[in-house]
PDB file of N, CA, C, O and CB in Angstrom:
ATOM      1  N   MET A   1       9.300   6.996   9.220  1.00  0.00           N
ATOM      2  CA  MET A   1       8.598   6.633   8.001  1.00  0.00           C
ATOM      3  C   MET A   1       7.858   7.874   7.494  1.00  0.00           C
ATOM      4  O   MET A   1       7.152   8.534   8.257  1.00  0.00           O
ATOM      5  CB  MET A   1       7.609   5.438   8.248  1.00  0.00           C
ATOM      6  N   PRO A   2       8.020   8.186   6.219  1.00  0.00           N
ATOM      7  CA  PRO A   2       7.332   9.367   5.664  1.00  0.00           C
ATOM      8  C   PRO A   2       5.807   9.227   5.760  1.00  0.00           C
ATOM      9  O   PRO A   2       5.261   8.124   5.789  1.00  0.00           O
ATOM     10  CB  PRO A   2       7.745   9.582   4.191  1.00  0.00           C
ATOM     11  N   ARG A   3       5.161  10.360   5.807  1.00  0.00           N
ATOM     12  CA  ARG A   3       3.708  10.374   5.955  1.00  0.00           C
ATOM     13  C   ARG A   3       3.015   9.684   4.782  1.00  0.00           C
ATOM     14  O   ARG A   3       2.015   8.993   4.976  1.00  0.00           O
ATOM     15  CB  ARG A   3       3.207  11.809   6.084  1.00  0.00           C
ATOM     16  N   THR A   4       3.534   9.862   3.573  1.00  0.00           N
ATOM     17  CA  THR A   4       2.897   9.207   2.419  1.00  0.00           C
ATOM     18  C   THR A   4       3.008   7.690   2.519  1.00  0.00           C
ATOM     19  O   THR A   4       2.130   6.967   2.048  1.00  0.00           O
ATOM     20  CB  THR A   4       3.534   9.692   1.104  1.00  0.00           C
ATOM     21  N   SER A   5       4.081   7.210   3.131  1.00  0.00           N
ATOM     22  CA  SER A   5       4.206   5.767   3.330  1.00  0.00           C
ATOM     23  C   SER A   5       3.146   5.253   4.295  1.00  0.00           C
ATOM     24  O   SER A   5       2.581   4.178   4.096  1.00  0.00           O
ATOM     25  CB  SER A   5       5.602   5.419   3.850  1.00  0.00           C
ATOM     26  N   LEU A   6       2.885   6.017   5.327  1.00  0.00           N
ATOM     27  CA  LEU A   6       1.844   5.603   6.267  1.00  0.00           C
ATOM     28  C   LEU A   6       0.472   5.587   5.609  1.00  0.00           C
ATOM     29  O   LEU A   6      -0.324   4.678   5.843  1.00  0.00           O
ATOM     30  CB  LEU A   6       1.828   6.525   7.478  1.00  0.00           C
ATOM     31  N   PHE A   7       0.194   6.604   4.780  1.00  0.00           N
ATOM     32  CA  PHE A   7      -1.076   6.631   4.063  1.00  0.00           C
ATOM     33  C   PHE A   7      -1.176   5.460   3.082  1.00  0.00           C
ATOM     34  O   PHE A   7      -2.236   4.849   2.948  1.00  0.00           O
ATOM     35  CB  PHE A   7      -1.240   7.964   3.319  1.00  0.00           C
ATOM     36  N   ALA A   8      -0.077   5.151   2.400  1.00  0.00           N
ATOM     37  CA  ALA A   8      -0.090   4.036   1.458  1.00  0.00           C
ATOM     38  C   ALA A   8      -0.303   2.716   2.199  1.00  0.00           C
ATOM     39  O   ALA A   8      -1.030   1.848   1.716  1.00  0.00           O
ATOM     40  CB  ALA A   8       1.224   3.993   0.650  1.00  0.00           C
ATOM     41  N   LEU A   9       0.319   2.559   3.357  1.00  0.00           N
ATOM     42  CA  LEU A   9       0.124   1.349   4.158  1.00  0.00           C
ATOM     43  C   LEU A   9      -1.334   1.220   4.589  1.00  0.00           C
ATOM     44  O   LEU A   9      -1.899   0.127   4.561  1.00  0.00           O
ATOM     45  CB  LEU A   9       1.045   1.364   5.392  1.00  0.00           C
ATOM     46  N   LEU A  10      -1.933   2.322   4.982  1.00  0.00           N
ATOM     47  CA  LEU A  10      -3.334   2.320   5.368  1.00  0.00           C
ATOM     48  C   LEU A  10      -4.232   1.925   4.193  1.00  0.00           C
ATOM     49  O   LEU A  10      -5.181   1.160   4.364  1.00  0.00           O
ATOM     50  CB  LEU A  10      -3.735   3.694   5.901  1.00  0.00           C
ATOM     51  N   VAL A  11      -3.932   2.444   3.007  1.00  0.00           N
ATOM     52  CA  VAL A  11      -4.715   2.102   1.816  1.00  0.00           C
ATOM     53  C   VAL A  11      -4.570   0.622   1.475  1.00  0.00           C
ATOM     54  O   VAL A  11      -5.546  -0.028   1.100  1.00  0.00           O
ATOM     55  CB  VAL A  11      -4.279   2.965   0.619  1.00  0.00           C
ATOM     56  N   VAL A  12      -3.359   0.090   1.604  1.00  0.00           N
ATOM     57  CA  VAL A  12      -3.144  -1.341   1.330  1.00  0.00           C
ATOM     58  C   VAL A  12      -3.991  -2.193   2.267  1.00  0.00           C
ATOM     59  O   VAL A  12      -4.690  -3.106   1.828  1.00  0.00           O
ATOM     60  CB  VAL A  12      -1.646  -1.711   1.480  1.00  0.00           C
ATOM     61  N   VAL A  13      -3.924  -1.893   3.546  1.00  0.00           N
ATOM     62  CA  VAL A  13      -4.670  -2.684   4.529  1.00  0.00           C
ATOM     63  C   VAL A  13      -6.172  -2.576   4.292  1.00  0.00           C
ATOM     64  O   VAL A  13      -6.879  -3.583   4.319  1.00  0.00           O
ATOM     65  CB  VAL A  13      -4.329  -2.228   5.955  1.00  0.00           C
ATOM     66  N   LEU A  14      -6.659  -1.369   4.064  1.00  0.00           N
ATOM     67  CA  LEU A  14      -8.097  -1.193   3.851  1.00  0.00           C
ATOM     68  C   LEU A  14      -8.581  -1.826   2.550  1.00  0.00           C
ATOM     69  O   LEU A  14      -9.673  -2.392   2.506  1.00  0.00           O
ATOM     70  CB  LEU A  14      -8.439   0.279   3.853  1.00  0.00           C
ATOM     71  N   ALA A  15      -7.776  -1.734   1.493  1.00  0.00           N
ATOM     72  CA  ALA A  15      -8.176  -2.335   0.212  1.00  0.00           C
ATOM     73  C   ALA A  15      -8.210  -3.855   0.317  1.00  0.00           C
ATOM     74  O   ALA A  15      -9.116  -4.495  -0.217  1.00  0.00           O
ATOM     75  CB  ALA A  15      -7.213  -1.905  -0.914  1.00  0.00           C
ATOM     76  N   LEU A  16      -7.233  -4.430   0.998  1.00  0.00           N
ATOM     77  CA  LEU A  16      -7.247  -5.887   1.172  1.00  0.00           C
ATOM     78  C   LEU A  16      -8.433  -6.331   2.030  1.00  0.00           C
ATOM     79  O   LEU A  16      -9.068  -7.347   1.745  1.00  0.00           O
ATOM     80  CB  LEU A  16      -5.931  -6.360   1.811  1.00  0.00           C
ATOM     81  N   ALA A  17      -8.722  -5.572   3.068  1.00  0.00           N
ATOM     82  CA  ALA A  17      -9.870  -5.902   3.911  1.00  0.00           C
ATOM     83  C   ALA A  17     -11.169  -5.798   3.111  1.00  0.00           C
ATOM     84  O   ALA A  17     -12.052  -6.645   3.249  1.00  0.00           O
ATOM     85  CB  ALA A  17      -9.922  -4.972   5.142  1.00  0.00           C
ATOM     86  N   ALA A  18     -11.289  -4.772   2.282  1.00  0.00           N
ATOM     87  CA  ALA A  18     -12.497  -4.606   1.462  1.00  0.00           C
ATOM     88  C   ALA A  18     -12.632  -5.755   0.469  1.00  0.00           C
ATOM     89  O   ALA A  18     -13.738  -6.242   0.234  1.00  0.00           O
ATOM     90  CB  ALA A  18     -12.465  -3.257   0.712  1.00  0.00           C
ATOM     91  N   ALA A  19     -11.521  -6.192  -0.114  1.00  0.00           N
ATOM     92  CA  ALA A  19     -11.578  -7.305  -1.063  1.00  0.00           C
ATOM     93  C   ALA A  19     -11.998  -8.592  -0.360  1.00  0.00           C
ATOM     94  O   ALA A  19     -12.819  -9.346  -0.884  1.00  0.00           O
ATOM     95  CB  ALA A  19     -10.215  -7.497  -1.751  1.00  0.00           C
ATOM     96  N   VAL A  20     -11.449  -8.844   0.805  1.00  0.00           N
ATOM     97  CA  VAL A  20     -11.795 -10.062   1.544  1.00  0.00           C
ATOM     98  C   VAL A  20     -13.260 -10.040   1.957  1.00  0.00           C
ATOM     99  O   VAL A  20     -13.960 -11.039   1.795  1.00  0.00           O
ATOM    100  CB  VAL A  20     -10.897 -10.218   2.786  1.00  0.00           C
ATOM    101  N   VAL A  21     -13.727  -8.933   2.479  1.00  0.00           N
ATOM    102  CA  VAL A  21     -15.123  -8.832   2.898  1.00  0.00           C
ATOM    103  C   VAL A  21     -16.053  -9.010   1.698  1.00  0.00           C
ATOM    104  O   VAL A  21     -17.067  -9.699   1.801  1.00  0.00           O
ATOM    105  CB  VAL A  21     -15.385  -7.476   3.585  1.00  0.00           C
ATOM    106  N   SER A  22     -15.724  -8.406   0.582  1.00  0.00           N
ATOM    107  CA  SER A  22     -16.569  -8.521  -0.609  1.00  0.00           C
ATOM    108  C   SER A  22     -16.652  -9.957  -1.104  1.00  0.00           C
ATOM    109  O   SER A  22     -17.732 -10.444  -1.440  1.00  0.00           O
ATOM    110  CB  SER A  22     -16.041  -7.624  -1.720  1.00  0.00           C
ATOM    111  N   VAL A  23     -15.511 -10.631  -1.148  1.00  0.00           N
ATOM    112  CA  VAL A  23     -15.505 -12.010  -1.648  1.00  0.00           C
ATOM    113  C   VAL A  23     -16.221 -12.936  -0.678  1.00  0.00           C
ATOM    114  O   VAL A  23     -16.940 -13.839  -1.106  1.00  0.00           O
ATOM    115  CB  VAL A  23     -14.065 -12.498  -1.878  1.00  0.00           C
ATOM    116  N   VAL A  24     -16.038 -12.728   0.614  1.00  0.00           N
ATOM    117  CA  VAL A  24     -16.725 -13.566   1.602  1.00  0.00           C
ATOM    118  C   VAL A  24     -18.235 -13.410   1.491  1.00  0.00           C
ATOM    119  O   VAL A  24     -18.977 -14.371   1.697  1.00  0.00           O
ATOM    120  CB  VAL A  24     -16.263 -13.212   3.023  1.00  0.00           C
ATOM    121  N   GLN A  25     -18.685 -12.224   1.172  1.00  0.00           N
ATOM    122  CA  GLN A  25     -20.121 -11.989   1.019  1.00  0.00           C
ATOM    123  C   GLN A  25     -20.633 -12.441  -0.348  1.00  0.00           C
ATOM    124  O   GLN A  25     -21.826 -12.329  -0.628  1.00  0.00           O
ATOM    125  CB  GLN A  25     -20.433 -10.514   1.223  1.00  0.00           C
ATOM    126  N   GLY A  26     -19.747 -12.946  -1.196  1.00  0.00           N
ATOM    127  CA  GLY A  26     -20.165 -13.462  -2.490  1.00  0.00           C
ATOM    128  C   GLY A  26     -20.191 -12.428  -3.592  1.00  0.00           C
ATOM    129  O   GLY A  26     -20.736 -12.687  -4.665  1.00  0.00           O
ATOM    130  N   PHE A  27     -19.626 -11.282  -3.359  1.00  0.00           N
ATOM    131  CA  PHE A  27     -19.620 -10.202  -4.340  1.00  0.00           C
ATOM    132  C   PHE A  27     -18.256 -10.196  -5.021  1.00  0.00           C
ATOM    133  O   PHE A  27     -17.336  -9.516  -4.566  1.00  0.00           O
ATOM    134  CB  PHE A  27     -19.928  -8.814  -3.672  1.00  0.00           C
ATOM    135  N   TRP A  28     -18.123 -10.957  -6.116  1.00  0.00           N
ATOM    136  CA  TRP A  28     -16.834 -11.151  -6.766  1.00  0.00           C
ATOM    137  C   TRP A  28     -16.291  -9.885  -7.405  1.00  0.00           C
ATOM    138  O   TRP A  28     -15.097  -9.810  -7.695  1.00  0.00           O
ATOM    139  CB  TRP A  28     -16.946 -12.220  -7.800  1.00  0.00           C
ATOM    140  N   LEU A  29     -17.130  -8.900  -7.630  1.00  0.00           N
ATOM    141  CA  LEU A  29     -16.664  -7.643  -8.194  1.00  0.00           C
ATOM    142  C   LEU A  29     -15.751  -6.910  -7.203  1.00  0.00           C
ATOM    143  O   LEU A  29     -15.040  -5.979  -7.581  1.00  0.00           O
ATOM    144  CB  LEU A  29     -17.859  -6.756  -8.581  1.00  0.00           C
ATOM    145  N   GLY A  30     -15.777  -7.328  -5.955  1.00  0.00           N
ATOM    146  CA  GLY A  30     -14.912  -6.735  -4.938  1.00  0.00           C
ATOM    147  C   GLY A  30     -13.441  -7.013  -5.165  1.00  0.00           C
ATOM    148  O   GLY A  30     -12.587  -6.406  -4.519  1.00  0.00           O
ATOM    149  N   LEU A  31     -13.134  -7.926  -6.077  1.00  0.00           N
ATOM    150  CA  LEU A  31     -11.731  -8.200  -6.397  1.00  0.00           C
ATOM    151  C   LEU A  31     -11.063  -7.022  -7.090  1.00  0.00           C
ATOM    152  O   LEU A  31      -9.845  -7.010  -7.264  1.00  0.00           O
ATOM    153  CB  LEU A  31     -11.625  -9.434  -7.273  1.00  0.00           C
ATOM    154  N   ILE A  32     -11.850  -6.039  -7.484  1.00  0.00           N
ATOM    155  CA  ILE A  32     -11.287  -4.826  -8.082  1.00  0.00           C
ATOM    156  C   ILE A  32     -10.420  -4.088  -7.069  1.00  0.00           C
ATOM    157  O   ILE A  32      -9.563  -3.294  -7.457  1.00  0.00           O
ATOM    158  CB  ILE A  32     -12.410  -3.901  -8.599  1.00  0.00           C
ATOM    159  N   TRP A  33     -10.628  -4.337  -5.772  1.00  0.00           N
ATOM    160  CA  TRP A  33      -9.814  -3.698  -4.736  1.00  0.00           C
ATOM    161  C   TRP A  33      -8.370  -4.183  -4.771  1.00  0.00           C
ATOM    162  O   TRP A  33      -7.480  -3.477  -4.297  1.00  0.00           O
ATOM    163  CB  TRP A  33     -10.414  -3.961  -3.360  1.00  0.00           C
ATOM    164  N   LEU A  34      -8.116  -5.355  -5.312  1.00  0.00           N
ATOM    165  CA  LEU A  34      -6.755  -5.904  -5.314  1.00  0.00           C
ATOM    166  C   LEU A  34      -5.760  -5.077  -6.131  1.00  0.00           C
ATOM    167  O   LEU A  34      -4.645  -4.858  -5.658  1.00  0.00           O
ATOM    168  CB  LEU A  34      -6.783  -7.310  -5.847  1.00  0.00           C
ATOM    169  N   PRO A  35      -6.107  -4.609  -7.330  1.00  0.00           N
ATOM    170  CA  PRO A  35      -5.147  -3.738  -8.036  1.00  0.00           C
ATOM    171  C   PRO A  35      -4.850  -2.445  -7.273  1.00  0.00           C
ATOM    172  O   PRO A  35      -3.723  -1.951  -7.302  1.00  0.00           O
ATOM    173  CB  PRO A  35      -5.680  -3.394  -9.423  1.00  0.00           C
ATOM    174  N   LEU A  36      -5.844  -1.907  -6.603  1.00  0.00           N
ATOM    175  CA  LEU A  36      -5.606  -0.709  -5.788  1.00  0.00           C
ATOM    176  C   LEU A  36      -4.603  -1.017  -4.685  1.00  0.00           C
ATOM    177  O   LEU A  36      -3.715  -0.211  -4.409  1.00  0.00           O
ATOM    178  CB  LEU A  36      -6.929  -0.184  -5.179  1.00  0.00           C
ATOM    179  N   ALA A  37      -4.739  -2.166  -4.061  1.00  0.00           N
ATOM    180  CA  ALA A  37      -3.781  -2.565  -3.029  1.00  0.00           C
ATOM    181  C   ALA A  37      -2.391  -2.735  -3.625  1.00  0.00           C
ATOM    182  O   ALA A  37      -1.398  -2.393  -2.984  1.00  0.00           O
ATOM    183  CB  ALA A  37      -4.230  -3.869  -2.348  1.00  0.00           C
ATOM    184  N   GLY A  38      -2.308  -3.256  -4.835  1.00  0.00           N
ATOM    185  CA  GLY A  38      -1.010  -3.419  -5.489  1.00  0.00           C
ATOM    186  C   GLY A  38      -0.344  -2.091  -5.797  1.00  0.00           C
ATOM    187  O   GLY A  38       0.859  -1.935  -5.588  1.00  0.00           O
ATOM    188  N   VAL A  39      -1.103  -1.150  -6.283  1.00  0.00           N
ATOM    189  CA  VAL A  39      -0.543   0.176  -6.589  1.00  0.00           C
ATOM    190  C   VAL A  39      -0.096   0.869  -5.305  1.00  0.00           C
ATOM    191  O   VAL A  39       0.984   1.456  -5.257  1.00  0.00           O
ATOM    192  CB  VAL A  39      -1.581   1.054  -7.339  1.00  0.00           C
ATOM    193  N   ALA A  40      -0.914   0.802  -4.280  1.00  0.00           N
ATOM    194  CA  ALA A  40      -0.548   1.421  -3.004  1.00  0.00           C
ATOM    195  C   ALA A  40       0.680   0.745  -2.407  1.00  0.00           C
ATOM    196  O   ALA A  40       1.510   1.402  -1.777  1.00  0.00           O
ATOM    197  CB  ALA A  40      -1.722   1.350  -2.015  1.00  0.00           C
ATOM    198  N   SER A  41       0.796  -0.548  -2.601  1.00  0.00           N
ATOM    199  CA  SER A  41       1.970  -1.274  -2.119  1.00  0.00           C
ATOM    200  C   SER A  41       3.229  -0.794  -2.831  1.00  0.00           C
ATOM    201  O   SER A  41       4.280  -0.649  -2.205  1.00  0.00           O
ATOM    202  CB  SER A  41       1.790  -2.786  -2.321  1.00  0.00           C
ATOM    203  N   ASN A  42       3.131  -0.550  -4.120  1.00  0.00           N
ATOM    204  CA  ASN A  42       4.285  -0.033  -4.865  1.00  0.00           C
ATOM    205  C   ASN A  42       4.656   1.370  -4.408  1.00  0.00           C
ATOM    206  O   ASN A  42       5.838   1.699  -4.306  1.00  0.00           O
ATOM    207  CB  ASN A  42       3.993  -0.028  -6.366  1.00  0.00           C
ATOM    208  N   VAL A  43       3.656   2.195  -4.132  1.00  0.00           N
ATOM    209  CA  VAL A  43       3.924   3.542  -3.619  1.00  0.00           C
ATOM    210  C   VAL A  43       4.629   3.450  -2.277  1.00  0.00           C
ATOM    211  O   VAL A  43       5.589   4.178  -2.022  1.00  0.00           O
ATOM    212  CB  VAL A  43       2.613   4.355  -3.485  1.00  0.00           C
ATOM    213  N   LEU A  44       4.157   2.562  -1.427  1.00  0.00           N
ATOM    214  CA  LEU A  44       4.779   2.366  -0.114  1.00  0.00           C
ATOM    215  C   LEU A  44       6.226   1.930  -0.262  1.00  0.00           C
ATOM    216  O   LEU A  44       7.110   2.473   0.401  1.00  0.00           O
ATOM    217  CB  LEU A  44       4.001   1.330   0.704  1.00  0.00           C
ATOM    218  N   TRP A  45       6.474   0.960  -1.120  1.00  0.00           N
ATOM    219  CA  TRP A  45       7.826   0.441  -1.317  1.00  0.00           C
ATOM    220  C   TRP A  45       8.758   1.524  -1.862  1.00  0.00           C
ATOM    221  O   TRP A  45       9.890   1.658  -1.395  1.00  0.00           O
ATOM    222  CB  TRP A  45       7.800  -0.760  -2.269  1.00  0.00           C
ATOM    223  N   MET A  46       8.299   2.283  -2.830  1.00  0.00           N
ATOM    224  CA  MET A  46       9.143   3.327  -3.413  1.00  0.00           C
ATOM    225  C   MET A  46       9.437   4.445  -2.413  1.00  0.00           C
ATOM    226  O   MET A  46      10.558   4.951  -2.374  1.00  0.00           O
ATOM    227  CB  MET A  46       8.476   3.907  -4.656  1.00  0.00           C
ATOM    228  N   ASN A  47       8.463   4.834  -1.615  1.00  0.00           N
ATOM    229  CA  ASN A  47       8.688   5.870  -0.611  1.00  0.00           C
ATOM    230  C   ASN A  47       9.680   5.400   0.441  1.00  0.00           C
ATOM    231  O   ASN A  47      10.553   6.162   0.855  1.00  0.00           O
ATOM    232  CB  ASN A  47       7.369   6.272   0.051  1.00  0.00           C
ATOM    233  N   ARG A  48       9.555   4.160   0.873  1.00  0.00           N
ATOM    234  CA  ARG A  48      10.495   3.620   1.865  1.00  0.00           C
ATOM    235  C   ARG A  48      11.907   3.560   1.286  1.00  0.00           C
ATOM    236  O   ARG A  48      12.879   3.892   1.964  1.00  0.00           O
ATOM    237  CB  ARG A  48      10.049   2.213   2.330  1.00  0.00           C
ATOM    238  N   ARG A  49      12.012   3.134   0.028  1.00  0.00           N
ATOM    239  CA  ARG A  49      13.322   3.041  -0.630  1.00  0.00           C
ATOM    240  C   ARG A  49      13.946   4.428  -0.790  1.00  0.00           C
ATOM    241  O   ARG A  49      15.140   4.609  -0.550  1.00  0.00           O
ATOM    242  CB  ARG A  49      13.188   2.354  -2.009  1.00  0.00           C
ATOM    243  N   ARG A  50      13.142   5.395  -1.193  1.00  0.00           N
ATOM    244  CA  ARG A  50      13.632   6.762  -1.373  1.00  0.00           C
ATOM    245  C   ARG A  50      14.106   7.342  -0.038  1.00  0.00           C
ATOM    246  O   ARG A  50      15.132   8.022   0.010  1.00  0.00           O
ATOM    247  CB  ARG A  50      12.528   7.656  -1.985  1.00  0.00           C
ATOM    248  N   ALA A  51      13.376   7.082   1.035  1.00  0.00           N
ATOM    249  CA  ALA A  51      13.772   7.578   2.356  1.00  0.00           C
ATOM    250  C   ALA A  51      15.058   6.909   2.826  1.00  0.00           C
ATOM    251  O   ALA A  51      15.903   7.562   3.439  1.00  0.00           O
ATOM    252  CB  ALA A  51      12.652   7.340   3.378  1.00  0.00           C
ATOM    253  N   LYS A  52      15.218   5.619   2.547  1.00  0.00           N
ATOM    254  CA  LYS A  52      16.428   4.919   2.945  1.00  0.00           C
ATOM    255  C   LYS A  52      17.644   5.436   2.177  1.00  0.00           C
ATOM    256  O   LYS A  52      18.722   5.604   2.748  1.00  0.00           O
ATOM    257  CB  LYS A  52      16.265   3.417   2.726  1.00  0.00           C
ATOM    258  N   LEU A  53      17.463   5.685   0.882  1.00  0.00           N
ATOM    259  CA  LEU A  53      18.561   6.220   0.078  1.00  0.00           C
ATOM    260  C   LEU A  53      18.936   7.639   0.513  1.00  0.00           C
ATOM    261  O   LEU A  53      20.113   7.997   0.532  1.00  0.00           O
ATOM    262  CB  LEU A  53      18.182   6.211  -1.406  1.00  0.00           C
ATOM    263  N   ALA A  54      17.948   8.429   0.856  1.00  0.00           N
ATOM    264  CA  ALA A  54      18.238   9.802   1.314  1.00  0.00           C
ATOM    265  C   ALA A  54      18.962   9.771   2.647  1.00  0.00           C
ATOM    266  O   ALA A  54      19.852  10.587   2.888  1.00  0.00           O
ATOM    267  CB  ALA A  54      16.936  10.629   1.438  1.00  0.00           C
ATOM    268  N   GLU A  55      18.598   8.854   3.501  1.00  0.00           N
ATOM    269  CA  GLU A  55      19.283   8.737   4.796  1.00  0.00           C
ATOM    270  C   GLU A  55      20.729   8.276   4.617  1.00  0.00           C
ATOM    271  O   GLU A  55      21.626   8.752   5.312  1.00  0.00           O
ATOM    272  CB  GLU A  55      18.532   7.757   5.713  1.00  0.00           C
ATOM    273  N   ALA A  56      20.951   7.346   3.682  1.00  0.00           N
ATOM    274  CA  ALA A  56      22.306   6.874   3.430  1.00  0.00           C
ATOM    275  C   ALA A  56      23.154   7.984   2.815  1.00  0.00           C
ATOM    276  O   ALA A  56      24.336   8.109   3.135  1.00  0.00           O
ATOM    277  CB  ALA A  56      22.286   5.643   2.510  1.00  0.00           C
ATOM    278  N   ALA A  57      22.562   8.789   1.936  1.00  0.00           N
ATOM    279  CA  ALA A  57      23.315   9.896   1.326  1.00  0.00           C
ATOM    280  C   ALA A  57      23.617  10.970   2.356  1.00  0.00           C
ATOM    281  O   ALA A  57      24.649  11.638   2.284  1.00  0.00           O
ATOM    282  CB  ALA A  57      22.534  10.502   0.146  1.00  0.00           C
ATOM    283  N   GLU A  58      22.724  11.134   3.302  1.00  0.00           N
ATOM    284  CA  GLU A  58      22.932  12.135   4.354  1.00  0.00           C
ATOM    285  C   GLU A  58      24.084  11.723   5.282  1.00  0.00           C
ATOM    286  O   GLU A  58      24.839  12.571   5.758  1.00  0.00           O
ATOM    287  CB  GLU A  58      21.633  12.334   5.172  1.00  0.00           C
ATOM    288  N   GLN A  59      24.206  10.444   5.526  1.00  0.00           N
ATOM    289  CA  GLN A  59      25.264   9.960   6.415  1.00  0.00           C
ATOM    290  C   GLN A  59      26.624   9.932   5.716  1.00  0.00           C
ATOM    291  O   GLN A  59      27.663  10.008   6.372  1.00  0.00           O
ATOM    292  CB  GLN A  59      24.917   8.565   6.930  1.00  0.00           C
ATOM    293  N   ALA A  60      26.617   9.824   4.412  1.00  0.00           N
ATOM    294  CA  ALA A  60      27.876   9.716   3.667  1.00  0.00           C
ATOM    295  C   ALA A  60      28.535  11.061   3.462  1.00  0.00           C
ATOM    296  O   ALA A  60      29.602  11.139   2.852  1.00  0.00           O
ATOM    297  CB  ALA A  60      27.637   9.064   2.326  1.00  0.00           C
TER     298      ALA A  60
END
């Protein structure tokens, strides 16, 4: 897994945890963390897809 994918996965997990903690404490403004998790999730997905395509092209 590429290093940027690992960083994106870490950001997704931390952003979701921050959103959950904020909402549990009654701080609804913490929901702003959810779009960050969505963007990081897209970065993770695209990096994984790009790595898979490069591996398939390398084998072909």
